[in-house]
GUFI-399368 format. One record per residue (C-alpha): residue in one letter; x, y, z. Coordinates in steps of 0.1 Angstrom, whole numbers, plus 5000, padded with zeros to 4 digits. Layout:
N
aXYZ/...
***
This chain:
822
x910473597517/x907873837504/x908473997470/x906374297458/x905274267422/x905174647418/x908574687434/x910074417412/x908974617381/x911174917393/x914174717382/x912774507353/x910074627330/x907974327320/x904374247310/x903973917328/x901073877352/x901773807389/x900873437384/x903073417353/x905973567374/x905373307401/x905473027375/x908673167359/x910473197393/x909372847403/x910772707371/x914272857377/x914572737413/x912873027432/x909772837443/x906873067448/x904272937471/x901473187468/x900473517452/x898373757474/x896674077463/x897174367487/x896174727487/x897975027503/x894775077523/x893074757535/x890074677515/x890974917488/x888375177501/x885774987480/x882275127485/x883575467498/x882875787479/x883176167484/x880076357492/x878776707502/x876876757534/x873676947523/x871976987556/x872876917593/x870376937621/x870276817657/x868876467663/x865576507681/x866176217704/x869876277712/x872076547725/x875176457705/x873876297672/x873076497640/x870776427611/x872376497578/x871676477541/x874676407519/x874976437482/x877176147469/x876276187432/x873375947433/x869776027423/x868776137458/x870776257488/x871476007515/x869976047550/x872875977575/x872975987613/x876376117623/x877876157658/x880976347649/x881276687667/x882776857637/x880176777610/x878577077594/x876577167563/x878677247532/x881577017541/x883076767516/x883376427534/x884076057528/x880975847529/x880675467533/x877475367514/x875375067522/x877274747514/x880774897520/x883174697542/x885174867570/x887874717592/x888674737629/x891874537635/x890974177626/x887274247626/x885274327595/x881874487594/x879474587566/x877574917564/x873774847565/x870575047565/x869975107602/x867675297626/x869475507652/x867375657680/x864375627658/x865875787627/x866875597596/x870475617584/x871675497549/x875475517553/x878275647574/x880375957573/x883975837581/x886875947602/x890475867592/x891075567615/x887775417604/x888875367568/x892675317574/x894075637559/x895275777592/x894975747630/x892876037640/x889375987656/x888776347666/x886076387640/x885176307604/x887476367575/x886876717559/x888176727523/x888977037503/x885877227491/x886777177454/x886776797457/x884376647431/x881176487445/x880876107440/x884576047434/x885675697446/x887775737477/x890275487463/x890875737435/x891076037458/x893675867481/x895475697452/x895075347466/x897775127451/x897074757443/x899974527446/x900674157445/x902973987470/x904773677459/x905873437487/x909273307474/x910973017492/x914673087492/x916972777496/x919972827520/x922472847491/x920673137472/x921473437494/x921973637462/x918173607457/x917173747491/x916274087477/x913974237450/x916974317428/x918373967432/x914973807421/x914774057392/x918273957381/x917173587378/x913873677362/x915773887336/x917973587327/x914773377323/x913173637300/x916273697279/x916573317272/x912973317260/x913373587235/x912073887255/x914674167253/x914674317288/x917274537305/x917974507342/x917974847358/x920174867389/x919475157414/x921775447405/x924275607429/x925575867404/x924476157425/x926476057455/x929076297468/x930476447499/x928576757511/x930776857540/x934576787544/x934376817582/x935776527603/x933476227605/x933175917626/x936275697619/x936775327619/x939675257643/x940074877643/x938374577628/x938674207636/x939374087601/x938473727608/x934973797621/x934474097597/x936174067563/x934974417554/x933574717573/x932375037557/x930575337570/x929875707566/x928575997586/x925376207578/x924776517599/x921776737602/x919076477595/x915476517606/x913976197619/x910276187612/x907575967595/x908675827561/x906975957529/x903975767515/x905875587488/x908475447513/x905775337538/x903775167510/x906774977498/x907474837533/x903874767544/x903274577511/x905874307521/x904674297558/x907174537574/x906074807599/x907375157591/x909275307620/x910975637610/x912475767577/x916075667586/x915375317598/x912875267570/x915575347544/x917875087559/x915074827557/x914174937522/x917774897509/x917974557527/x915074427508/x916074607476/x919674497473/x919974227500/x922674407521/x921874467557/x922574817571/x922574967606/x922175337616/x923775457648/x923075787666/x926475957660/x926076157692/x926175837712/x929475707697/x931975787724/x935275927711/x933975947675/x935475607668/x934175267658/x935874937668/x934774597656/x935974347682/x934974097708/x934274167745/x935373967775/x933173667785/x930473777810/x930074127797/x926374237800/x924774407770/x921174527766/x919774477731/x917074677713/x914274467727/x915274567762/x916774227772/x920074217790/x922273947774/x925573807786/x928273817759/x931073567753/x934473607738/x933073467705/x930473737700/x931474007675/x930574347687/x930374697672/x931874917699/x932875287703/x935875397723/x934275297756/x931475037752/x929674787729/x926874937709/x925574647687/x925874277682/x927474277648/x925274137621/x922574027645/x920874287667/x921274647677/x921774787711/x919174977732/x921275297737/x922775357703/x919875347679/x918175627660/x915475817679/x913176117672/x915876337687/x918776207665/x920376467642/x923576297632/x923975927622/x926675687613/x925675437587/x927175097587/x927474857557/x929574547565/x930274187556/x930573947586/x931873597588/x928873357584/x930073117611/x930473387637/x926973527630/x925273187630/x926973087663/x925973417680/x922373417667/x921873057678/x923273117713/x921073417719/x918073267701/x917873567677/x916773557641/x916673887622/x916573987586/x920174077589/x921373757605/x919373547580/x921473697552/x924873717570/x924573357581/x924473247544/x927373467533/x927273807516/x929373967489/x931974197505/x932574377472/x929074537474/x929174727507/x930275067493/x927575077465/x924874987490/x926175257514/x925975517487/x922475407477/x921175437513/x922975767519/x921275927488/x917875797500/x918375927536/x919376267522/x916176257501/x913676167528/x915476307560/x917776577547/x921276607561/x924776647548/x927076357538/x930076447560/x933676337554/x934976047533/x933575697533/x935375487559/x936275147545/x938374857560/x938874577535/x942374417541/x941874107519/x939874167488/x937873867475/x938273807438/x935673647415/x935773267416/x937673107387/x935772807372/x936772607341/x933972417323/x933872207291/x930972167267/x931271797269/x930671787307/x927672017303/x926071787277/x926971467297/x925671607330/x922371747315/x921871457292/x921271677262/x923371887239/x922972257244/x924572477217/x927672667229/x926073007219/x923072927242/x925472837270/x927373157267/x924173357264/x922873207296/x926173277314/x926173637304/x922573687314/x923573557349/x926473807350/x929073527349/x932073667329/x933673457302/x937373517307/x938673277281/x937173057254/x938372757236/x936572507212/x936272267241/x935072497268/x935172817288/x937172977316/x934773177338/x934873447365/x931873397388/x930673697407/x931473687445/x927773727454/x927173377439/x928673197469/x926972877457/x928772867424/x932372757428/x932572427408/x931872337372/x928772137383/x927472437401/x927672637368/x925972347349/x923072357375/x922772737369/x922772677331/x920072407334/x917672597356/x917672897332/x917572667301/x914572497316/x914272157332/x911172097310/x913272157279/x915371847284/x913971587261/x913771217268/x914370967240/x912770627236/x915870427245/x916070257279/x919570257294/x920070037325/x922869877345/x922869547364/x923069577401/x923269327429/x921569327462/x923669497489/x923469467527/x921669797527/x918969667503/x918469357525/x918169577556/x915569797540/x913569507527/x913569347562/x912669687578/x909569697555/x908769337564/x908869397602/x907069737598/x904169547581/x904269287609/x904069547636/x901369757619/x899369437616/x899669397654/x898269737660/x901469947662/x901870297647/x905270407633/x906770727647/x909770937636/x911571157661/x914371397658/x917871237662/x918771567680/x917871577717/x918771747749/x921771657770/x919671687802/x918071357793/x921371177801/x922671387830/x923171167860/x922870837841/x925570577844/x924170347817/x924170617791/x926270897806/x926071247792/x929771247784/x929170977759/x926771207739/x927871337705/x927671717712/x926771967685/x929172267682/x926472507671/x923072377684/x919872527673/x918672537709/x919272387744/x916772117737/x918572007705/x922272017716/x923271647714/x922671337692/x920571077708/x922070767724/x918770577726/x915370597709/x913670597744/x913370957752/x911971057718/x909270787721/x908370907757/x907871257744/x905471117717/x903570917743/x903271227766/x901971427737/x899371157729/x898371117765/x897871497767/x895471467738/x893471187755/x895070907736/x896270667763/x896270317746/x899470337726/x901670107706/x904570277688/x907670167668/x910470357653/x913570277632/x916370527637/x920070577643/x921670627677/x925070787682/x927770737709/x931170887716/x933770637728/x935770717760/x938970797741/x937271057720/x937671137683/x940871057666/x943171337658/x944171177625/x942871367595/x942071047576/x939970897604/x937971187619/x935070957630/x937170697647/x936070797681/x932370777674/x929770497669/x926570497650/x923970217653/x920670157636/x917970047661/x914369957664/x912370077693/x908969957706/x906770127732/x903569987749/x901370197772/x897670187783/x895269897780/x895469597757/x891669557756/x889069817767/x885269837767/x884769497752/x881669287760/x883668977753/x886769047774/x887469237807/x889669547804/x893369437805/x896469647809/x899369607785/x902369437801/x905969377795/x905169017787/x903069127758/x906069337746/x908369027751/x906068837727/x906369107700/x910169107704/x910368737701/x908168737670/x910468987654/x913568767661/x911768457647/x910768647616/x914368757610/x915568397615/x917368427648/x917868087664/x916368117699/x918267817711/x921467997705/x920568307725/x921168387761/x918668577782/x919568777813/x917368977837/x918569307851/x917569637868/x919169977861/x918370347859/x916370297827/x914469977835/x912869897868/x912769537855/x914469437823/x915869157802/x918469137775/x918668887746/x922268817736/x924168597713/x926468327726/x929368557719/x927868827741/x926569067714/x923269227726/x920469187702/x917569327722/x916869497755/x913369537769/x911569587802/x909469837822/x910670187821/x911670327855/x908970547869/x911470827875/x912270837838/x908570827829/x907771107853/x910471327838/x908571297805/x905271387823/x903971027820/x901970887849/x901270537836/x903470227831/x905470217799/x907169917784/x910069977761/x912169747739/x915169847719/x916569617693/x919969667677/x919069637640/x922769657631/x923569357652/x920469167640/x921569217603/x924969067611/x923468787631/x920968687604/x922868757573/x923368387567/x919968277580/x918068057555/x914467957554/x913867587558/x910567417550/x909467087565/x906266877563/x903666907590/x904166607613/x901766327608/x901866197643/x900166357673/x901766587699/x901666487736/x901466717765/x902566647801/x902266897830/x904366927861/x903867137891/x907367217903/x908367357937/x911567557933/x913567827951/x912368177944/x915768257927/x915067997900/x913768137867/x911567977841/x914468027816/x916567787837/x913867537837/x913567577799/x917267537794/x917467227816/x914567067797/x916267147764/x919566987776/x917566677787/x916166597752/x916666757718/x914766507697/x911266467712/x910866777733/x909267047711/x908467327735/x908067417771/x905267647783/x904767817817/x901067847825/x900967937862/x903168087889/x902168077926/x903868237956/x902068257990/x900668068018/x900867688021/x904367698005/x907667678024/x909567998029/x911768098000/x909867877976/x907467927946/x905467697924/x905767677886/x903167497865/x904867397833/x903567207802/x906066997782/x905066917746/x906566597731/x906366467695/x908066217672/x908066307635/x908465937625/x905965747647/x903465767675/x904865797709/x904165517733/x903465557770/x906765387779/x908765637759/x906865927773/x907265807809/x910965737805/x911466097791/x909466257818/x911266057845/x914666167831/x913366527830/x912366517867/x915666377877/x917566657859/x915266927874/x915866787908/x919566757905/x920367087887/x917667317901/x916567147933/x912967127919/x910366907937/x907066787925/x904066927944/
***
């Protein structure tokens, strides 16, 4: 939010510099990111002066240029070539001398000595639009004859220099979304630092009814969606350009002036934080206002010319016949103030934040009004703001305040009652703050002390402080004004003993595996846990109905919680491929969310019973494994490479591979996949080649391998895993190879399992080093070339023991798998 330094001083006289104000606001929780110097005219008219045209003759080499001499108060008159049709001797003009900067939109150019059609020119006589003081380009500016020569143009046009502070407002501080709100906090800061300042609130003393004639009346209000609705009628206004002071205030903070009535509503919004809306009273059918909803499907055209379809949850401001405005969000095309408007109805209301947020998100609209209404406004301030705006409109647009103020406020909101003790203040802050200082800070924040005891205070917190409802909220307010830097730290160290929890173990192992993957060339990514429901439409493996759906999504692309890490990683891969990075290795730790078929429990004490949350690790491979190497031919990544990374992770975590079960499968996600499960059937990891249809939906035209490990299940599986050390065997390892002819349905995993069942003492590992399918083999057969590694930790193996074991192994492979030696 932009805050004008000059505007801020209207409510609080202080002598701080803009940078000091920024530092002060940051120290009390209103973080100020930057301070920018701005002028009411771009460039501040630097290098421009007034001058008198002494002579003006025709240019000898042009039929439209003139040769002039201009007195600008320097030692000698300037020779200037001018093309304006209205230039003449004796005129007072505005001159840009050599070195002056002029602006044309985003372009900047410097006035230099030049030669135009053979004649030298030492400056430029300016038109309004060329220096930013108007829009006319019909000719040069002609000033009054009594204007002094050599007067800086900035002084003549009274250019105002201002400083704009960019203040970051946290969602809970809607009370600071205005200049007066910021001034209120700054006043509290200054008062607690010994600077006696008085906050000056805009006065509404001159308000009064000018005409008792009947006015627009408020007929009905939906009190749930609109706790308070106020308005008044002003007749006989003249809609025109706003006065200079009002335009300068708005342009300083980046707003575009529109007309005097609309500009007043914007001015008051940024002055006091209360959104207003002005309707053309002539367009209010029946002279009546209704605040209600419309039937679902009702079309409505907003101020931007877009027709939108309403729902029964959208609060509308209507007349007796039709909707005119989306309440608290956006005005309608046919009810706003135009140049022909003479009578207006001015609205000042307080809307339900949930209703406004829901409607604004559904339509994808974010306005200054919805920004404030979504965070909750003070319903007790609507009338004062209405009076302030009415007085300003009467000042800049004329008109008569007609009839009484209309106000519907069925349930008045009282200040929040909060009790607080000095002991809790001291314990929470960690330092004793004198009671008088506490009370002084509270008074400076406009928090009323209703009752006082030696132990503490009973407070009445203003309704505009929606974020202060508990004693800890009050303590936070006290501390930010007292000053975080004023809290002293002593030399004592206070500590408590703690024990390692499962969360600590999980985080430690996450770091360990992250380092392992980074060492293998992976990059860590972090994707949003919100995703779009369309990713899951039509999937049986992860159906859309199992998604956890958001009630008020930010957009259609962020309307559900993710069930898998896959789609976020695919988006990251697509983004990198589009930026010419095709060789990718990514990993991500993140939570996934599912809704069980029975849905959420209706019991109040178990509201999350119907939902599941699981921590997972995702791995993605794409592109080439090696590329442009003189030592090795280019090689594509493969699912087998991914399998090795998955197995290395399991080994590092202490998973006993001999106790896992591996199954191959194919589904909508994987064109070829494998699961690693525990003996009890709990899935530890799933990996494989992503189906091309899924990849193409993410605009990926290359093969992607993906693995997803259930970190939650792995932590349970390995919580009792221990690290065992043993000496390196002293006796050599023996290798024997077999070429086995098996049915095509037989997998290497079955061979590995059969070998393990044959011998558990000498057989160390089984390695597949070749697979052949093709000619010279019987139909339905394939050949596996397998290495068997044998070792005895106590003595050297003899040929007889080796031969006996290999014979037994062959018999088991033949009997159980039908394998034959080639």
